N, C-alpha and C positions, 0 to 999 in steps of 0.2 A: 913169471906167474903174476897175474893181475888180481889184486884183492879188491873186491867190491865193498864199498862202504854204504851200508843202508842207513838212511836217516833214522835217527832215534825218534820215538814218538814224543811229541811236545807235551810236557806236563801242563803248560799254560792253558792249552785248549781244553784239556780234561778238567782242570781246576775251574776254568771259566764256566763250563757247562754245569759243573757241580754247584757253583755259586748261583747260577741262574735257577737251578732246580730248588735250592734252599730259599731263594728269594720268592719264587712262585709259591712254595709251601707256606712261607710266612704270610704272604698276602692272603692265601686261602684260609689260613687259621684266623687272621684278623677279620676277614669278612664274615666267617662263621660266628665269631664272638659278637660282632656288631649285630648280626641278624638275630642271634639268640637273645641279646639284650633288648632289641626292639620287640620281639615276640613276648618276652617277659613283661615289658612295660605296657603292652597293648591292653592287658587286663585292667591295669590301674587307670590308663587313659580312658578306656571305655566307661569305667565306673565313675570317673570324675565328670565326664561329659553327661552321663546319665543323671548324676546328681544335680548338675547345673541346669539341665533342661527341666528336671522335676521342680526345682526351686522356682525357676522362671514361670512355669505353667501354674504352679500352686499360687504364686503371688499375683499372676496376671488374671487368671480365670477364677481361682478360688478365693481371692482376696486374702490370702494368707491363712485361711481356715480349712482344715480337713474335716473337722467335726463341728457341727453347729447344733447345740442342744435345743435351740428354739424351733428348728425345722425338722428335727429327727422325730419320727413317730415311735413311741414306746408302746408295747403291747401289754 
């Protein structure tokens, strides 16, 4: 009587696929954290740029004054 020996499943291949899955998951989480940080910082960046532009415009065209008591008409 001949006994057939079937090959045992390799644990290395299953482990390798599992490591690839975890590695992909780690990269996805890392990218999500980076995107969340950039979205959160966008508000501060926008406010900073707005303040810089306002300062530039005020000192360029308004000569540093927002209110001039000599040219304002009082009723």
